[in-house]
N, C-alpha and C positions, 0 to 999 in steps of 0.2 A: 783200045786193045781189040784184037780180033776175037771172034767167037770160033772156037775150034770145032771142026767136023770130025766126029768119031768114025773109026773104021771097025772092021770085024775084030780087031785086036782089043782085048779087054785092058785098055790103057787110057788114063785120063791125063790131061795137062795139069801142071801144078796149080793148085787152088788159088794161089796168090796172083794168077794171071786173069782171074775173073773180072768182068766189067764192074764198074762202080755199083750197078744195080744187082750184082751177084751172078749174072749169066756167064757161064763158063764154056759150055759145049752144046752141040746139037747132034742128034743121031744116035747110032748104036741100037741097043735093044734093052729089054727089061729082064734079062735072064738073071738067075740067082747069082752066078759068079760076078756078073757086072755090077749088080746092085750091092753086093758085099764089098767089092773093090771101091765103089763110090762112097759108101758109108764109112769105110775105114779112113777115108780122106776127108770126111766132112761134107761130101758132095751128095746132093739129093735130086731126084727127078721131080719136075713140076711143069705141067703143060695141060692145055685144054684139049677136049675132044677134037679130032681131025687135024690137030697140029702135030708137027714133028716132036720127037722126044727132046725136051730141053733139060739141061743139067745145071745146077746152081751151087754156088758157094757164097753164102752171104757173110758180110762183115760190116759192122760188129755182129756178134752172134749172141743170142739169148740162151743162157744155160741156167740150170738149177742143180745145186748140189743137194742130195737127199737130206743131209744133216742141216741144211739151211732152210728147209721147207717149213712154212709157218701157216697156221690157220687160226681163226678166231676161236675163242672158247665156245661161243654160241654154235658155230658150225660143227666143232668137234662133238659137242653134246648132242646136236641133232643127228650127226652121223651115227652115234652110238645108240640112239633111241628111235631111229626112224623105222626100224623093222625091215630094212632092205637086206637082200642077200648078195654078197659079193663073191665073184668067181674069177678065175684066171684061165684063159684058153678054153673056155667052155663053149664059146660061140663066135669064133674069130670071123668067119665069113659074114655072119649076121651083123657084127659090129662094123666092119669096114663098109658094108652096103648101107647101113643106117647112117654112117658118117656122111656118105655121099648123098643119100636121100634127104636128110634133114637140111643140108646146105642148099640143095636144089629147091626144096619146099620153101625155104626162106628167101629164095631168089638171090642167093649169094654167089652162085656159080661154084664149080668144084673142079679140082684137078684129079679127083678120084674117078677116073674113067673106067670103062670096062676092062681095058688093057691093064690098068694099074691094079684093079681088084684081082684079076687073074694072077698078076705077077706077085702080089703080096700074099695071096693064098699059097702060092708055091713057096715063098719064103717061110711062111708059117709051117708048112708041111716039112720043110727042111730044118726046122728047129730054130730059125732066126727071128721071125716075126711073132709077136705075142699080143694078146688082147686082155683087157680087164672088163668085166661085165658087172652091171648093177641091175638087180632084179627086184621087182615089186609085184607080189601076188603072181609069181611065175611068169611075169611079163618082162622082157628086156627093155629097160627104160633109160639106160645110159651106159656109156662105155668109152674106151679109148683103145688105140693100138699103136704099135711102134716096133722098132727093130733093136735087138740086143746083140752087142758085140763086146767081148772082153768085159770090162766093168762099166760100160756106157750103154745107156738106153736112149735111143733116138725116137723122140715122140713124133708121131705123124698127124693124128687127128683124134677128135673126141666128139661125142654127140650126147644130147640130153633131150628126152621127151617129157620129163617132169622136173620140177625145180630141184637144183642141187645134185642131180644124179651123176653128171659128169665130174663134179667136184668130189663126190664120193669115190668115183673110179680113180681119180688122181690120188686121193688119200690112201686108198688101198694099194695102188701101185707103189707109192713112196715107201709105205710100210714094208712091202715085199722087197723092194730094192735094198733098203737098209739091212734087212735080215740076211740078204744074200751077198752083201759086200760090194754093191755097186757104188761108184763114186761120182757119176755125172749123168745128168739128163739133158739132152740137147733139145731145146724148145724151138729152134730155128728162127721163127719170126717173133719180134717183140710185141707183146700186147699188155695193156694195163692189167688185165685179168691175171696173167701169169706173174707179172711183177709183184702183184699183191700177195702172191704165195711165196715170195722170196727169190724169184728168178732175177738174174742181172745180166747185163751185157758185158762181153769181153771182146777183145780184138780177134780178128780171124787168125792172126799169127799165133796168139796164145791158145786159141781153141785147137789149132793143129798140134801144138806141143802137148796139150792134155790128151788128145787122141793117141798120140804116139806112146804116151806114158801108160794109159789105161787100156789100150787094146794091144795086147802082146801076142794074140793069136786070133784066128777067125772065129773062135768058138765063144759062145756066151758063158757068162759066169752064173753059177747057181742052178738049183734044181727047179726049173719052171714046171708047173703042173701041166698035164696034157689032158684037156677035156675030151669027153667022148664025142661031143657033137660039134667040134671045132672045125 
């Protein structure tokens, strides 16, 4: 199948026309309206520094329903007694930068380029992108960020500088999503780590059906906190 070249119009080709590896389109920009249109259709940007913007729709898709989230008793007990402080939207820019930096430090490479950081900070300021932070002795030691639309949270990346801190961020996120009526977390790529928490693969077609059902407007569900230093 061909890879579509985007124009200035904020329009994407149907997701089911993506190549087997998930690549759907190239070009366009990372403006807030285009990113929101992409996420509503299950499409996300993923590209390296100095490459053109690449847009993907992967199938099968890894999803996690908040009510199916599971953790071990040992981890839950450690989460409750570790003495960490959890926040939401208190340090969005720091979280996304640390997600990039920790991947680079581990020589894993990263799609979180300078342009991506700038774009998602704008999404955050527009009320769509959110972060969860884990603090130990007033130091940011773990966190995650993603995009919220309707009753869906699209997870993007997480980081950890001390053991279990990214897991704590995920636990805090799921607790919050449950309290606010969210129904679905998009995990994008399948990993054993996420599967161990209850995530499972579904077809791309079924994923599109769920998005249509759970995203009935461009706006996020629930009262997300707004941190002073985000």
